[in-house]
SEKOLTI-990782 format. One record per residue: y, x, z of N, C-alpha, C in turn. Coordinates in steps of 0.05 Angstrom, whole numbers. Each point is the difference from the previous one (the first is absolute). Layout:
   n_py   n_px   n_pz  ca_py  ca_px  ca_pz   c_py   c_px   c_pz
      Y      X      Z      Y      X      Z      Y      X      Z
...
//
This chain:
   n_py   n_px   n_pz  ca_py  ca_px  ca_pz   c_py   c_px   c_pz
    -24     17      0     24    -17      0     25     17      0
     20     -9    -15     25     15     -1     17     -4     25
     17     20      7     20     -4     21     20    -21     -8
     12    -13     20     19    -22     -6     25      3     17
     22    -10    -11     25     -2     15     13    -27     -7
     24     -5     11     14    -25     -6     13      2    -27
      3    -22    -14     14     -1    -25     30      3      5
     10    -13     21     29      1      6      3      2     30
     24      9     10      5     -1     28      3    -29     10
     -7     -4     25      5    -26     13     12      4     27
     18    -19      8     16      4     24     -5    -22     20
      5      7     26     -4    -19     22     22      5     21
      7    -21     14     19      2     22    -12    -16     24
      3     11     24     -9    -14     23      6     15     25
    -17     -4     20      4     14     26    -27     12      8
      2     21     16    -24     12     11    -12    -16     22
    -26     -2      1    -13    -16     21      6     11     27
     -1     26      4      3     11     27     28      8      6
     15     12    -19     27      8      5     20    -23     -2
     -7    -20    -17     19    -22     -5     23      8    -18
     -1     25    -10     23     10    -17     -2    -10    -29
     22     -7    -12      0     -8    -28     -7     23    -18
    -14     -5    -21     -8     22    -18     -2    -11    -29
      8     17    -18     -5     -5    -29    -20     20     -9
    -20     -9    -15    -22     17     -8     -6     -6    -30
     -8     21    -14     -9     -3    -28    -26     16     -4
    -17    -11    -16    -24     14     -8      3      7    -29
     -2     26     -6      7      9    -27    -24     15    -13
     -1     -1    -27    -21     15    -14      2     30      7
    -23     13     -2     -1     29      6    -20     13    -20
      4     26     -6    -18     14    -18    -28      3     10
    -18      7    -18    -28      4      8     -3     20     22
    -20     -4     17     -6     18     22     21      2     22
     19    -19      0     20     -1     21    -11    -11     26
    -18    -19     -3     -9    -15     24     22    -19      9
      0     -7     25     20    -18     12     19     17     17
     25     -1     -6     20     15     16     23    -18      8
      7      1     26     23    -14     10     24     18     -1
     23    -12     -7     25     15     -2     21    -14     16
     12     13     20     21    -11     16     27      5    -13
     10    -19    -16     25      4    -15     24      2     18
     -2    -11     25     22      2     18      4     29     11
    -21     16     -3      2     28      9      6     18    -24
    -14     -5    -22      4     16    -24    -25      1    -17
      3      9    -25    -22      0    -19    -23     19      8
      5     19     17    -22     18      9    -14    -10     25
      9    -23     11    -13    -11     24    -25    -15     -8
    -21     14     -7    -24    -11    -11    -23      1     21
    -15    -22      2    -23     -1     18    -24     -8    -17
    -20     18     -1    -24     -6    -15    -19    -19     16
    -12    -18    -14    -19    -19     13    -27     13      4
      0     17     22    -24     15      7     -5     -2     30
    -25     -1      8     -7     -3     28     11     22     18
      3     24    -12     11     22     16     29     -5      9
     13    -19    -13     28     -7      7      2    -24     19
    -23    -11      9      1    -22     19     10     10     27
     21    -13     10     12      9     26      0    -21     21
     -5    -25     -7     -1    -22     20    -17    -23    -12
    -16    -12     17    -16    -23     -8      3    -23     19
     22     -3     13      5    -21     19      8    -26    -15
    -20    -17     -5      4    -25    -14      7      2    -29
      2     24    -11      4      4    -29     -5     30     -5
      2      8    -25     -4     29     -6     26     13     -8
      7     21     14     25     15     -5     -8     28    -12
     14      8    -21     -3     26    -12     25     17      6
     -5     26      5     22     18      5     -5     26    -14
     19     10    -16     -3     26    -14     27     14      1
      1     24      9     24     16      2     22    -16     15
     -8    -14     21     20    -14     16      9    -27    -11
    -11     -8    -23      7    -26    -12    -21    -21      6
      8    -23     11    -18    -21      8      0    -23    -20
    -23    -12     -4     -2    -26    -14    -20    -17     16
      9    -23      9    -15    -17     18    -12    -24    -14
    -24     -8      9    -14    -24    -10     -5      2    -30
    -16     20     -8     -5      6    -28    -25    -15    -10
    -16    -11     18    -27     -9     -8      0    -24    -20
     19    -18      2     -1    -23    -18      6      8    -29
     20     16     -4      7      8    -27    -22     19    -11
    -11     17     16    -22     17     -9    -25    -17     -7
     -4    -21     15    -23    -18     -6      5    -14    -27
     24    -10     -5      6    -13    -25     -4     19    -24
     10     24      2     -2     19    -21    -30      7     -6
    -15      1     22    -29      6     -3    -15    -24    -12
      6    -23     10    -13    -24    -10      6     -6    -29
     23      8    -10      8     -4    -28     -8     24    -17
    -11     21     12     -9     22    -16     22     19     -9
     21      2     16     22     18     -6     -5     28     11
     -2     20    -18     -5     27      9     25     15      8
     22     -6    -14     24     17      2     25    -18      3
     16      5     21     24    -15      4     18     14     20
     27     -3     -4     19      7     20      9    -25     15
      0      1     26      9    -23     16     26     10     14
     23    -10    -10     26      9     10     12    -20     18
      9      8     24     12    -19     19     25     13     13
     19    -17      8     25     10     11      1     -3     30
    -23     -3     13     -2      0     29    -28      9      7
     -6      1     25    -25     13      9    -25    -18     -2
      3    -26     -1    -24    -18      0     -2    -17    -25
    -24     -1    -10     -6    -17    -23      5    -30      7
     12    -16    -17      6    -28      7    -26    -16      4
      0    -17     21    -24    -15      6     -3    -24    -18
     22    -10    -11      0    -24    -17    -14    -23     13
    -22    -10    -12    -13    -23     13    -24      8     17
     -3     26      6    -22     10     16    -25      6    -15
      1     -3    -26    -24      5    -17      7     21    -21
    -18      5    -19      5     18    -22      5    -16    -26
      0    -26      1      3    -17    -23     26      5    -15
     24      2     13     25      4    -14     -1     25    -17
    -12     21      9     -2     25    -15    -17     -4    -25
    -22    -14      4    -18     -5    -23     13    -17    -21
     13    -22      9     13    -18    -20     21     15    -16
     16     17     13     22     14    -14    -12     20    -20
    -20     14      8    -12     20    -18    -14    -13    -24
    -15    -21      5    -14    -14    -21     18    -14    -20
     24     -9     10     18    -14    -18     10     18    -22
      2     26      5      9     19    -21    -23     16    -13
    -23      0     13    -23     12    -12     -6     28     11
    -24      9     -6    -11     26      8     -6     16    -25
      8     25      1     -2     17    -24    -22     22      4
    -18      1    -19    -20     21      1     13     27     -8
    -10     21     12     10     27     -5    -20     17    -15
      8     24     -8    -16     16    -18    -23     14     12
      0      3     27    -22     15     13    -19    -19     15
    -25      9      3    -20    -16     14      5      0     30
     -7    -22     13      1     -1     29    -20     20     12
      8     13     21    -17     18     15     -9    -14     26
    -23    -12     -1    -10    -13     24     -8     20     21
      2     -9     25     -9     16     23    -29     -8      5
    -18     19     -5    -28     -5      3    -11     18     23
    -15    -13     17    -11     14     24    -26     14     -5
     -4     22     13    -26     14     -1    -19     -9     22
     11    -13     20    -16     -9     23     13    -24     13
    -15    -14     16     10    -23     14     19      9     23
     21    -14      4     19      6     21     -1    -24     20
     -2      7     26     -1    -21     20     20      6     22
     16    -20      7     18      1     24    -10    -21     19
     -5      7     25    -11    -19     19     11      4     27
      6    -23     13      8      0     28    -18    -22     13
    -22      8     12    -20    -19     10     12    -16     23
     18     11     16     11    -15     22     16    -24     -9
     15      4    -21     17    -22    -11    -14    -16    -22
    -23      8     -7    -15    -14    -21     11      4    -28
     14     23     -4     12      6    -26    -19     18    -16
     -3     -7    -25    -16     17    -18      9     -4    -28
      6     22    -14      7      0    -28    -18     20    -14
    -13    -10    -21    -18     17    -16     10      0    -29
      2     24    -11      8      3    -28    -23     15    -14
    -14    -14    -17    -24     11    -13      5      4    -30
    -12     22    -11      3      4    -29    -11    -24    -15
     13     -8    -22     -8    -23    -16     10      4    -28
    -12    -15    -19      9      1    -28     26    -16     -4
      4    -20     17     24    -17     -3     12     -4     28
     26     -3      2     13     -4     26     -6    -29     10
     -3     -2     26     -3    -26     13      7      2     29
     10    -22     12      9      0     28    -12    -25     14
     -8      4     24     -9    -22     17     13      4     28
      9    -22     13     12      3     26     -9    -22     18
     -3      7     26     -8    -19     20     21      1     23
     11    -22      8     20      0     21     -8    -19     23
      5      9     24     -6    -16     24     20      7     21
     18    -18      6     21      5     20     -7    -15     27
    -25     -9      2     -9    -16     23     19    -23      4
      6    -14    -22     20    -21     -1    -13    -27     -6
      6    -20     17    -10    -27     -5     13    -13    -25
     24     10     -7     14    -11    -23    -10     13    -26
      1     26     -1     -8     15    -24    -30      1     -4
    -15      3     21    -28      3     -2     -8     27    -12
    -25      2     -9    -10     23    -14      3     -5    -30
     13     19    -15      5     -4    -28    -10     24    -16
     -6     -5    -25     -8     21    -19     15     -4    -26
      3     22    -15     12     -1    -27    -11     23    -16
      1     -3    -26     -9     22    -18     17      0    -25
      1     23    -13     15      3    -24    -11     23    -17
      0     -4    -26     -5     21    -19     17     -6    -25
      3     19    -18     19     -4    -23     -7    -23    -18
    -24    -12      2     -6    -24    -16     12    -25     12
     10      1     25     13    -22     14     30      2     -5
     13    -23     -7     29      1     -5     15      5     26
     10     24      2     14      9     24     24    -18      7
     15     -7    -20     25    -15      4     -4    -26     14
    -21    -15     -9     -4    -27     12    -18      1     24
    -18     19      2    -20      0     21      7     17     24
     17     20     -4      7     18     22     30      2      5
     15      4    -21     29      7      2     16    -22     14
     -7    -25     -2     16    -22     11     -5     -4     30
    -19     15     11     -7     -4     29     20     15     18
     11    -15     19     23     10     16     -9     15     25
     19     16     10     -5     14     25      0    -20     23
    -12      7     22     -3    -19     22      3     14     27
      6    -15     20      4     11     27     -7    -22     20
    -11      8     23     -5    -18     22     25     -3     17
      6    -25      8     24     -5     15      3     18     24
    -23      4     14      2     15     25      7     30     -5
     -2      9    -25      8     27     -7     30      3     -6
     13    -22     -6     27      2    -11     20     12     20
     -1     -9     25     18     10     20     -2     30      3
    -25     10      1     -4     29      3     10     15    -24
     -5    -11    -24      9     14    -24     30      1     -2
     13    -23      7     29     -1     -1     13     19     20
    -12      2     24     11     18     20     -4     29     -7
    -19      6    -18     -5     27     -9     12      6    -28
     22    -15     -6     15      4    -24    -16     -4    -26
    -18    -19      1    -15     -7    -24      6    -30     -7
     -8     -8    -24      2    -27    -11     29    -12      3
     20     17     -1     28    -10      1      7    -18    -24
    -15      4    -22      4    -16    -24    -21    -22     -4
    -16     -5     21    -21    -20     -2     10    -28      4
    -11    -19    -15      5    -28      4    -23    -16    -12
      1    -27      2    -22    -16     -9      0     -3    -31
     19     13    -13      0      0    -29    -15     24    -11
     -6     20     17    -14     24    -10    -24      8     17
     -8    -18     18    -24      6     16    -13    -26     10
    -26      1      1    -16    -21     13     -1      6     30
      9    -18     17      0      3     29    -23    -17     11
    -17     13     16    -24    -13     11      4     -4     30
     -2    -25     10      2     -5     28    -28     -5     11
     -8     19     16    -28      0     11     -3    -18     25
     22     -2     16     -1    -15     24     26    -16      2
      0    -22     15     25    -16      3     23     17     11
     23     -4    -12     24     16      7     23    -19      7
     13      3     24     22    -17      7     22      0    -22
     10    -23     -6     20     -1    -22     24     17      6
      9      1     25     23     16      6     -4     30     -6
    -25      9      3     -6     28     -7      2      4    -30
    -10    -19    -15      3      2    -30     29      0     -8
     16    -18     13     28     -2     -7     15     27      7
     -6     12     22     13     25      8     -7     22    -19
    -25      1     -9     -9     21    -18     13     -4    -28
      1    -25     -9     12     -5    -26     30      6      0
     13     -7     22     28      6      2      5     30      0
    -18     15     13      2     29      0     -4     13    -27
    -16    -13    -16     -5     10    -28     19    -13    -20
     17    -18     10     20    -14    -17    -14    -15    -23
    -21    -14      7    -14    -17    -19     -1    -29     11
     -3    -20    -18     -1    -28      9    -24     -4     18
      3    -18     19    -22     -7     18    -19    -19    -16
    -25      6     -2    -19    -17    -15     -3    -27     13
     -6    -20    -16     -3    -27     11    -27     -3     15
    -20     14    -10    -27     -2     12     -8     27     12
     -8      0     26     -7     25     13    -27     -3     14
    -17    -18     -9    -26     -4     12    -19     22     -8
    -24      2     14    -20     19     -7     -8     -3    -29
     -1     23    -14     -6      0    -29     19     17    -15
     10     -9    -23     19     16    -15     28    -12      4
     18     17      8     27     -8      8     13    -18    -22
     11    -22      9     13    -19    -18    -19    -12    -21
    -25     -1      7    -21    -11    -17      0     13    -28
      4     26     -1      1     14    -25    -26     -5    -16
      3     -5    -26    -23     -4    -17    -10     26    -11
    -26      6      3    -11     24     -9     -7     -2    -30
      2     23    -14     -9      0    -28    -30     -1     -2
    -14     12     19    -29      1      1     -9     -2     29
    -23    -11      5    -11     -1     27     -2     28     13
     -5     20    -17     -3     27     10     24     17     -9
     24    -12      1     24     15     -9      5     25     17
     -6     -1     26      4     24     17    -18     23     -9
    -25     -6     -6    -18     21    -10      9     10    -27
      9    -17    -17     10      8    -26     25     18      2
     17     -6     20     23     17      4     -8     27     10
    -20      1     18    -10     26      9    -13     15    -23
    -11    -14    -19    -10     13    -25     23     11    -16
     22    -15     -2     24      9    -13      9     27     12
      2      0     27      8     25     14    -19     23     -6
    -26     -6      1    -20     21     -4      3     12    -27
      3    -16    -21      4     10    -27     24     18     -2
     22     -9     13     25     16     -1     -2     26     15
    -12     -1     24     -2     24     17    -19     20    -13
    -22     -9    -12    -19     19    -12     11     12    -26
     21    -12    -11     13     13    -23     12     27      8
      3      4     26     11     25     10    -19     24     -3
    -24     -6    -11    -19     22     -6      9     14    -26
     20    -12    -13     12     14    -24     -8    -12    -27
    -13    -22      0     -7    -12    -26    -20    -23      4
    -14     -6    -22    -19    -22      0    -28     10      8
    -11    -13     21    -26      7     10    -22    -12    -18
    -20     16     -6    -24    -11    -12    -21      1     22
      0    -21     17    -17      0     24     -3    -28     11
    -20     -4     16     -4    -26     14     11      4     29
     20    -16      6     13      1     27     -9    -24     16
    -11      5     24     -7    -21     18     14      5     26
     17    -19      9     17      4     23     -4    -23     21
     -3      8     25     -3    -19     22     21      6     21
     17    -20      6     21      2     20     18     24     -4
      8      4    -25     18     23     -6     29     -8      2
     18     20     -1     28     -4      0     14     24    -12
     27      1      1     15     21    -14     -8     28      9
     -3      5     26     -7     26      9    -27      9    -11
    -20    -17      3    -27      7    -10      1      4    -31
     13    -19    -14      1      3    -29     12     26     -8
     21      9     13     13     25     -8    -17     24      7
    -15     -2     22    -19     21      7    -22      2    -21
    -10    -23    -10    -21      1    -20     11     11    -26
     25     -7     -7     12     11    -24      2     31      2
      7      9     24      2     29      4    -28     13     -2
    -20    -13     10    -27     11     -2     -9      1    -29
      8    -19    -16     -7      0    -28     12     25    -14
     26      4      6     14     23    -11    -14     26      8
     -7      2     25    -12     25     11    -28      4    -11
    -13    -21    -10    -28      2    -10     -1     11    -28
     23      2    -14     -1      8    -28     -9     30     -2
//
């Protein structure tokens, strides 16, 4: 298969999920063998951060890359979109430190790229092929990620948050499945009992019910919901009963698992390209994903 890039640049405006800062971002075509590179235009044209696991500097509720003192926060959704659409080479230019969260999914990136088209390039794609199986395991936490050599890429994920609302969920993806409709539209999610902690630790400053699924696991006094919403400067939801805040309608019964799949695809792109492997992940997250991507790089 040939390498691919975008036919034309596409632009986005929004706010960062964690910083809450406004940002303008564009995804632009790039020459063969460029890979994915982030460019901080607010700093200068040389403020480049390569999408590689060696540059991961933080995995607290998202993936942050840092290179030569330049940060780019929450890179996983755009990396997932580029991977799901088969984009080998692109410059992602932004005028602030965090990628815009938009609706909490990767769908806006996919729609914009597909509207202008994808261009094949003159060189063949260089797949990352493994010589041996790679396993990351934390038996205490029940975490296990296996990356096994395969003729075609495929991903399977199993999630279990010990939640009466979410339950145990599974999802799978391979390039024969339409990424845009089956994975990209699935939104990020958070449990209500986590929000106060995250907000107090300078995270999710840009979060609201338009860009995240909020899960209420136990009854919450309405005054507590009102105080938190006022602190985040977002409207108080009409419905705050156990379940999904404001009776949010899910795209799929397993939307949470599909979003974790979205994250997994994006984080594993940090191995430096397209994997030709079977990935099986249980209870994984950004930290584990980035560690697995690093292990893949080190196995070459």
